Residue, then its C-alpha position, 0 to 999 in steps of 0.5 A: f468504520a467496520k460497516a463500510a469497510s465490511q462493504g467493500v467500501a476503501d475509505g472504510q477500508v482504510n480508517l479501519a485499519l488505521l486503528l486496527e494498526n494502532g490499536i486505537g479504540v479496539a484492540a491492535n490487530p496489525e495482520e487484519a490491517r495489512r488484509l484490509f490495506l491489500a483490499a482498499a489497495e487493490a482497490g486504488q485508493g492512494v494513502a492504502q498503497e503508499r501505506l502498504a509500501r511502508l509495510f513491506s519497505e519497513g517489514a512491520d507486521v509483514a512476514t518479511r521484507d519484500p524490497l519491490e512490492a514496496a517499489y509496486w505500491a509507492t508507484r501505484a501510491e504516487r501514480s493516485g496523487v498522495k502526497g510525498a509518495d514521490s520521493l518513497s517511491s524513487k528512493l524505493r526504486g533506487a535500490l532494487t536492481a535491474a531484475q527487479i526493476s524490470e518486474l516491477d514495469r512490467r507488473l506497474p499498469s501503465a500509466a494512462s489506465s491507471q489513473p483514478 
């Protein structure tokens, strides 16, 4: 996975991030895992998008919780077709203020342009 991740292959980045996040076969490194999840998520990898949503929602392995960022990545994961992301997206969106929802809608790519 490390070779694929270093070459920018999103699936390799996710697989390595999961190992690093959980310390499976390697020393746990949550910050590197988050960096890899972010790179893969930005490339459109749905599992990475869903994982980032959970990290930002739970505040695990990130400096602070960020409900807007969590809702952003959950919505991207939902649009990528990740199973269960629709309920996560709805839950996170429901916790946002009106101003945060406006910001979220502004940041999200249009549904047509976000298809894989």
